[in-house]
C-alpha positions in Angstrom: -46.8 -6.6 12.3 -46.9 -7.0 16.1 -49.3 -9.0 18.2 -50.5 -5.7 19.7 -51.3 -4.4 16.1 -53.3 -7.5 15.4 -55.2 -7.2 18.7 -55.9 -3.5 18.2 -57.1 -4.0 14.6 -59.4 -6.9 15.8 -60.8 -4.9 18.7 -61.4 -1.8 16.6 -63.1 -3.9 14.0 -65.2 -5.7 16.6 -66.3 -2.5 18.3 -66.8 -0.8 14.9 -69.0 -3.6 13.7 -71.1 -3.3 16.8 -71.3 0.5 16.3 -69.5 1.1 19.5 -66.6 3.4 18.6 -64.0 1.2 17.1 -62.4 4.3 15.5 -61.6 5.7 18.9 -59.9 2.5 20.0 -57.8 2.4 16.9 -56.9 6.1 17.2 -55.8 5.6 20.8 -53.7 2.6 19.9 -52.1 4.3 17.0 -51.2 7.5 18.9 -50.4 6.1 22.3 -48.7 2.8 21.5 -47.8 2.6 17.8 -46.1 6.1 17.8 -48.2 7.7 15.0 -48.9 11.4 15.0 -52.6 12.4 15.4 -53.1 13.3 11.7 -51.4 10.2 10.4 -53.5 8.1 12.8 -56.7 9.7 11.6 -55.7 8.9 8.0 -55.0 5.3 8.8 -58.3 5.1 10.8 -60.3 6.5 7.8 -58.9 3.9 5.4 -59.2 1.1 8.0 -62.9 1.6 8.3 -63.7 1.3 4.6 -63.7 -2.5 4.5 -64.8 -2.8 8.1 -67.8 -0.6 7.4 -68.7 -2.5 4.2 -68.6 -5.8 6.1 -70.8 -4.5 9.0 -73.3 -2.8 6.6 -73.7 -6.1 4.8 -74.8 -7.8 8.1 -77.0 -4.9 9.3 -78.6 -4.6 5.8 -79.3 -8.4 5.6 -81.2 -8.1 8.9 -83.1 -5.0 7.7 -81.6 -2.8 10.3 -80.8 0.2 8.1 -83.0 3.2 7.3 -81.6 3.9 3.9 -83.2 7.4 3.3 -81.7 8.6 6.6 -78.3 7.2 5.6 -78.6 9.0 2.2 -79.3 12.4 3.8 -76.6 11.9 6.5 -74.1 10.8 3.9 -74.6 13.8 1.7 -74.3 16.3 4.6 -71.5 14.2 6.1 -69.5 14.3 2.9 -69.7 18.1 2.8 -68.7 18.3 6.5 -65.8 15.9 5.9 -64.4 18.2 3.2 -64.6 21.2 5.5 -63.1 19.1 8.4 -60.2 17.9 6.3 -59.4 21.5 5.3 -59.9 22.7 8.9 -57.5 20.0 10.4 -54.7 21.4 8.1 -55.2 24.8 9.8 -55.5 23.4 13.4 -52.6 21.0 13.2 -52.1 17.7 15.0 -51.6 19.1 18.5 -54.9 21.0 18.7 -56.7 18.2 16.9 -55.4 15.7 19.5 -56.7 17.9 22.3 -60.1 18.4 20.6 -60.3 14.6 20.2 -59.5 14.1 23.9 -62.2 16.5 24.9 -64.7 14.8 22.6 -63.9 11.4 24.1 -64.2 12.8 27.6 -67.6 14.4 27.0 -68.8 11.2 25.3 -67.7 9.2 28.3 -69.5 11.5 30.7 -72.6 11.2 28.6 -72.5 7.4 28.5 -72.0 7.3 32.3 -74.6 9.8 33.4 -77.2 10.1 30.6 -77.6 6.7 28.9 -79.9 5.1 31.5 -82.4 7.9 31.1 -83.0 7.1 27.4 -84.0 3.4 27.7 -86.4 2.2 25.1 -84.9 4.3 22.3 -82.9 2.6 19.6 -79.6 4.2 18.4 -80.4 7.5 16.6 -83.8 8.1 18.4 -87.1 7.6 16.8 -86.0 7.5 13.2 -82.3 6.6 13.5 -80.0 4.9 11.1 -80.2 1.6 12.9 -83.6 0.2 13.5 -84.0 -2.2 16.4 -86.9 -4.6 16.3 -87.0 -4.4 20.1 -87.7 -0.7 20.0 -89.4 -0.2 16.6 -93.1 0.2 16.1 -95.2 -2.4 14.4 -95.1 -0.3 11.2 -91.3 -0.3 11.3 -91.2 -4.1 11.6 -93.7 -4.6 8.8 -91.8 -2.2 6.6 -94.5 0.4 6.6 -92.6 3.2 8.3 -93.5 6.4 6.3 -90.8 8.4 8.0 -88.1 6.7 5.8 
């Protein structure tokens, strides 16, 4: 294991724990610097984030920052989408998948640069997102009386 692998893993975990796209960092490292093909990097990324996600969820759950009903719905539909996506990536192949990932990152970057400032005051996920921020939640949210979840 190289120092760059350790640094990439730490950076991806740090950003992932903050909910800031650690997977993108890891995928970029694996494909650009570690020499992995796109599809292999995606497989590594998925497995990497199982323990990272569990650790981050423990912290967010302890603080009461997770809307569990929203997570349940998103998890069910996400699982169905992931099965379709895994089958689709076999048909698309690594080269097209790499290009689609690049376009996605580019569009996300443009959104962050030009649109983020316009949405101040909303917590991640909008009014009833997965993460509930006390800074942005209503009194009912803070008191645990939010009927939306």
